[in-house]
N, C-alpha and C positions, 0 to 999 in steps of 0.2 A: 509534247515529247516528254516533259518532266512528269506529267500525270501518268503517262504510260509506264515510265520507269518506277514511279512511286508505288503503284498498285502491286506489282510483283514483289517489290521489296517488303511491303506490308505483309503480304502472304507468307513470305519467308520468315519474317519476324514472329508472326503468330504461330507458325509451325514450330519455330524454335522454342517459343514460350511453352506451348503444349507439350513438346518433347521433354523440356526441362521439368514441367509439372509431373509428367508421367514418371520420370525417373525418381522424382522426390516421393511419389506415392506408389512406388513399385512393390515388388514382392518382399514380404517380411519373412525373416528366418524364424524357425521354431525355437531358436535359442533365445528369442525375446519373450518366451512364455514359459511359465511353470504352472502345473496343475496339482491341486491337492484334492484327493489322493493321486499319486502318480499313475496308478492303474485304477480306473473308476470301479466303484463297488456298489451293488444294490443294497439299500438299507430302507426298511419300512416300505418296500414296494416302489421305491424311487431310487434314482441315481443322482446324487448330489455332486457338484463339483465347484471348486473355487479356483478361478483363473486369475493369475497375476500376469499382466502384460506390460509391455513397454513400447512406446513409439520412440525410435532412436533420434539422436540429435540431427537437426537439419533434414528431417524427413517429412514432418507434417506441414503441408502447405497452409499458409496463413489464411487462405480463403476456402479451405476444404472442410467438408462435413463427412464424417465416416461413421457408418453404422456397423457395429460388430455383432455377429450372431453366432453363438455356439451351436453346432450341429453334430448330432451323433448319427453316424452313417453305418449301415450294415447292408449286406447283400439283399437287394430288393426293397429297401426302405430307409427312412431316416426320421429323426425327431429333432425339432428345432427348440432351442432354449430361449430364454429372455434376452432380447437385444439390448445393447447399450450404444449410445450415440456420443461422438466426440466432435469438437469443432476447433478450427484454427483461430488464431488470435484476431483476425479481422472479421470474423463472423459474428453477427449480432444474434445471440440465442442464449438459452439457459442450460446448454449441455456442458460437460466438462471441457475446459479449454486446454489445448495442448500447445506448448511453446514450440515454435519452429526451431529456434536456436538450441534450446535445452532438451527438447523432447518431453516425454512425460510418462509416468507410471499410472497404472489403473488396476482396479480389482473388480472382477465380475463374479457373481454367484449365480449358479443356474441349477435347475433340477429337472430331470426327465422322468416321466412315468415309465417304470420298467416293463419291458416285454421280453420274452425269452430270446428273441432274435438278437438282442443286444449283447448276448454272451460273446459274440464274435463281431466286434464293432470298433470304430475309431472315432475319436473326437476331433472335429475340425472347427476352426474359426472361419466364417465367411464374412467378406467385407463388401459393403455397398458404399462407394465413395463418389462424391460430387465436388467439383470446383466451379462455383457459380452454377451455370446451367449444364456444365459438361460432366459426363459420367467418366470416372477414371477406374480402370480395372486394377484390382488388387487380388492376386490369386489367393485361394483359400489355403490355410496352413493347418497341417495335422499337428496336434499338440499332445495327444494322449491316446492310449489304447483302453479298451474296456469291453466287457464289464465283468468283474468278478461277481458271480451270482450265488455264492455259497449260502447266503442268508435265505435264498429262495428254496433251499432244500427243506425248509420247514414245511413246505407243502407236501413233501413226501414223508418226512418223519412224523408229521401230525397224524398220518393215517394209522400209525401203530400206537397212538395215544390210547389210554385206557378210559373209556367212558364210565360214568358212575353207575353203579348197580342200585336199583331199588331193593334194599335188603329186606329179607323176611324177619319176622319177630318170633320165629319158632323157638320154643323152649321145650326140651324133652321133659324136664322136671320143673313143674310150676309149684312154687311154694304158696300155700294157702293157710289161713287160720280162721278159727271160729271162737267167738268170745261170749262169756256169760258172767253176770255179776251176782254175788250173794250180798245183799244189803243187810246192814245191822242197825239196831236202834242205838241211840246215844248211850255211851259207856257200857254197852253190852257186847258179848262175843258169842252168845249162843245162836245157833242157826234155826230160824223159824221155819215151820213146815212150808209156808208160802214161798220161802226163798230156796228151800231144798229142791224144789221142782226145777229150778234153773240148772242145778248141777245134774239132775237126772236127764234133762233135755240134752245137755252137752255130752253126756256119756252115751246116750242113745245115738247121737250123731257119730260119736267115736266108734261105736259098734258097726254102724253102716260103712264107715270109711275102712275099718279094719277088715271087713268082709269083701270090699271092692277089689277087683282084679288089678286096677290101675291106680290105686291110692295107697298111701302108706303113712301111718302116724309117726312123727318124729319124737314129739314129747308133749307134755302138758305142763303149763306154767301156772303157778298160783302166786299172786301178788296181793298181800293183805295190807290194809291201811287203816289209820285213825285220822280223824279230822284234826286240824291244827287249833283246837280249842281245848282248854284244860291244861293240867300240868304235864310236862314232858314225860316224867316217870310213869304216870298213869297211862298216857297214850302209848308208850312203848310196851307196857305190859298188855294193854288192850289189843294192839296190832299183832303182837306175838300170839295171843290166844286165838284171834280170828284166823290167823294163818293155820294154826294147828287144827282147829275145828274144821276149816275148809278142806284141809288135806285128808283128814280122817273121813269126812263125808264123801269126798271124791274117790278115795281109794275103795271105799265100800261099794260105790256105784260101778266103778270100773270092774271090780271083781265080779259083781253080780252080772254084768254084761259080757264077761269073759274077754275083756280087753286088757292086754298087757302093754303098758306104755310107761316110760320113765316120767316121774313127776318131780318138778323142781319148784320148791316153795320158798318164798321169802316174804319179808314184811318191811314196811316203812312206817316209822313211828308217827310222824306228822306229814301229811301229804301237801306240802306247800306248793309243789309243782302242779299238782292237780288243782289246787285252790286258785293259783294264778291263771291257769288255762280257763277254768270255768268263769272267773271274774272277767277276763278279757273278752269272752264271748257273750257276756250278759249285757243287759241294759240297765244295770243297777246305777242309782244315783251316786255320784262321787267315785265312779269306777277308776278314773285316772288317778285320783288321790290315793286310792287303795294300792294301785299298782306302783305308784311312786314310793309308798311306804315299803313295799316288798323290795324295791331296788335299793333303798337307802339303808335298810337294816338286814343283817344276816342272822342275828341271834333270834331264835324262835320265840322266846318269851317276850323280847322287846317288840318283835313284830306283832305278836298277839295283843300286847298292851296298847300299842299305837293304833291298831285297827279298832280295838274296843273304844278308844277315845273318840272315834268318829261315831258318836252315839246315834246319829240320825240314820245311819246305814247298817249298823251292826245287827239290828233285829232282822233286817232283810237277809243278811248273810246267813244268820242262824236258821232262817226258814227255807231259803232257796239254794244255798251253796253248800253249807257244811254237811247236811244229810247225804248228799251225793258222794261224799268222800269217805263215808263209813262203810267200807266194803272189802270183799275179797274178789279180785278179778281172776276168772279162770280162762286160760287161753289154750285152745287145742291147736297145735301146729301139725300140719300134715303136707304131703307132697302128692301132686297129681302126676303120674308117670305117663308120658306120651308114647306114641307108636315108635317102633324101632325104625332105623334107616331102611331095612329090608322091606318092612311093611309099607312104608311111605313110597318107596320106589316102585313097588309092585302095584299099589293102588293108583299111582300116578299114570301108569300105563293101562291098567285094566278098568278101573272105576274111580276116576278122579272126583266124582261127586261125593265120595265118602271122605274126602279130605277138606279141611277148612283152608282158607286162603294162605295162612302162614305155612301150613304143611305142604301145600302145593308149590308155593314159591321156594320152599326149602328143598323140595324134591329136585328142582332144577340144579341145585348146588351139589347134588350127589353124583353128578356125571360130568365128564369133561367133553362129551360129545355135543357139539354145537347144534346138530340136527335134533337130538333128543331134547336139549334145552329149549329150542325154538318150539317144539311140539308141546312141551309142558307149559311154557308161557302162553302159547296160543290157547290152550285149554283154560288156563287161569283167567285170561282176558275174557273168554266167553262165559265162564262160570261166575266171575266176579267183575263185571264190566265197570263198576264204580270204583275200582281200585287202580290207581294210576301206575302202580309198580310193574304190573305185567306188561303194559304198553312201553314203559320206559326200558324194561329189560329186553323186549323185542327190538327196540331201537338200538340198544347196545350191541346186540348180535348183528344187526344189519350194518352198523357202522364198522364193526370189525371185519365184515365181509366186503367192505368197500361200497356198499349200496347206500349212498348218502341220501338219495331221494326217499327211499323206503324208511330209513332211519328218521328223517325229518317228519315224515307222515305219522309215524308212531308217536313221536315226541309231541306233536301238536295234539294228538288225542290225549296223551298223558297230561299235558299242560291244561287242557280244558277241564280235567278232573281235579287236578291239584298242581298249583304252581310251586312244586317242591324244589329244593336246592339241587338235587341230582338231575332233575329235568332241565333246569336252567343251565347247569354245567354242560350237559350234553348238547343242548341247543347252541351254547357258546362254541363248542367244538365244531359243530356243523357250520356255524357262521364263519369260523376261521378257515375251514376247508374251502368255503365259497369265496374267501377273500374279503368278507365283510367284517373288518376289524372293529368298527363302531358298534355293530350289533353284538359281536362277540364280547366286547368289553361290558356292554349293558347286561347281557345274560350272566356273565361270570360275576358281575357285581351283586347278583341276586342268588348266588350259589353258595353262600357261606355255610359251612358245615358238611358240604358234599365231600365224600371220600374221593381223593385224587384231584381236588381243586388246585393244589399247588402245581401239579403237572400241567393242567390246562392253562393256568396263568403263565407258566413258563413259556409255553408255546405262543401265547398272546404277546408276551414281551419280546420274543424273538421277532415275530411278525411286525412289531412296532419299532424294532431297532434298539430296544432297551436291553442290551445283552447282559450287563452286570445284574440288573434286576431279574433277568431270566435265570442266571446262574444261581442266585439266592433262592428263587422260588423252587427250582428243581432240587436243591439241597444235595443229598447223596444218592438220589435216584439214578439208576443205571439204565438209561434209555438212549436211543439215537438222538432224540430231541435235546436231552440234557447235554450230551457230548457236543452237539452242534452249537449250543449256547456257549459252552466253554471254549470251543475253537474260535468263535466269533469274538469272544471277550479276551482271546489270546491267553487263556489259562490252559496251556498245552499239556502240562503234567497231569492235571485233573482230568482233562479230556481223554488222555491215554488210559488212565485207570478206569474211567467210565466205560469206554468202548470195550475194554477187556472184560468188563463185568456185565455187559448186556446179555440178558438171559436167552432171549430168542433172537440171536443175531441174524441179519439178513443182508441182502446185497448192499443196502445203504450203510450198514454198519461198516462193511469193508471199504466202501467208497469214502466214508468219513475218515477211516484210518489212512487211506491213501492221501487225502487232503492234508491230514495232520502230518504225514510223512513229508509232503512237499513243503509245508510251512516250517518244518524243523530240520530241513536239509538232510533227509534220510532217503536216498534214492531207492534202496532195496525195499523199504516200507512202501514206497509209492508203487513200484512195479508188482510186488507180491500181493498186496492188498487189492490193487486195481484188477489184477488178473482174476482173483476170486470174485470180485464184484461183478465183472463182466460175464464170468461163467454163470453166475446166478441170475443176472439180468443183462442180456446182450444189448439192450437199448442204452446202457450206461457207457458203451464204447463211444457212441457218437457224442454223448455229452462230454466225456473226458477229452475227446479230440479237440474241442473248442473251449474247454474250461481253462481260464487264465490262471487258475491255481497251479496248473501244470505247465505254464508257459515255457519255463526253461527246459522242459523235457520234450518239447515238440520236435526236436531234432534227434532225440535219443532213440536208438534203434529198438531197444527192448520196449520202450513206451509205445512207439509207433506200431510194433508188431501186435500189441494188445488192442489198440483202438482202431486199427484198420480192418 
């Protein structure tokens, strides 16, 4: 009889214990949790969160083990973060122990890989609790909303980035020169017949240039010298006479060939500069000692004496170096005048084979028509297949049309010819569009000197979540990407000025203005700019409807009329 009474009593006691345990490990209020940031935000393609939680006093059963898992939920899916496990005071284990009487605080860090569906999502904590072998149910707790995905707009603003152009080296006027020397014997200024022929050859060339349709003589220069041996007064007089005699001889020959050109004649008494150049290029014994003397002494006579003191080498100088400095150098300066823009444009269409590669690449810059540019670059690639620039520039056009696969194909051809900075920069942009930040960083690291590199780096820094660096990289550039970086870095005044200065504003320019309006509590800026953005790109209505940048406008009639 006692046994029968005992068993039911035992069952009642166990039920009471379990009920008590269940109450102690029951539902937790969201008030026990804080999340940083309060509204989750995508950064560097991820959604980070720091969760500070608390188990209240007399809640955590001494024999309980609780696993806490952050879960980001959205319609049709969810993502789980890193779990943390806690244990009661009577549990033997290595997890954080929570006092039954005092409760306990804890911090969890979690990161979710961002997917677009997370834009309209909620962050929950899920609990798996056991007391001994018993499972205790603790309802999940919603602790935050998410996710602000403004940083992901880089995937759109990046499409309007400016790829680097493989620039032409076309020069309409190319400066050229031709030189001749009249050599003199030591301490003499008369021009020998054998040397006069050099002046005659130069003037014959001048005549040919003068008669050419696309060449023009600018001037003729005469520079007369004496070698730095002997007295300075003697050398000064000698150099001056050599100048005068060379000028007379040249003037006579120019007149004979009916060439009119300005002549500029000068002399240098002692050609120490020429002496130093010849010695440095020679294999003369004690060369370094001679050059040291030149650096130590500036007085011409002292220099000469110190060099003569190096007796072992002075005879070699007298035979090999000094005779080369007794001269009058004649320099014919002229210009080669290239084809006009009209000629180049016409030939690019009718007969590109008559253009060199620089002229053909230049032809593409003479039109703003992308189709014509593509046609010209295609001809250049066929005519000059070993020049990477045509392929690079075709890739630039494909990128700007949004055909990334075609752009990448052209860039691979360009890179196979020349691993040039602009090719690497453009490959970096392609990698960014594909979401491959590691490859983008590698390519851009090899793009030093490419025009527009700072803009490309700015986009990379946005993708990496380095907003301050992005702002610095963009500088004063007025683009959607630059404004996005400034918004993310909370430099709202600069972002406003940037957006107002965007040259080719598009739907995303207006969308960013709306985001800026929301962040600066300007309702009229939100609705007016969002209306323009949606008119230009209706798909932005759906994005705005779930964009938490506009969360406080979700019940606003004007806002809803735009996004519905």
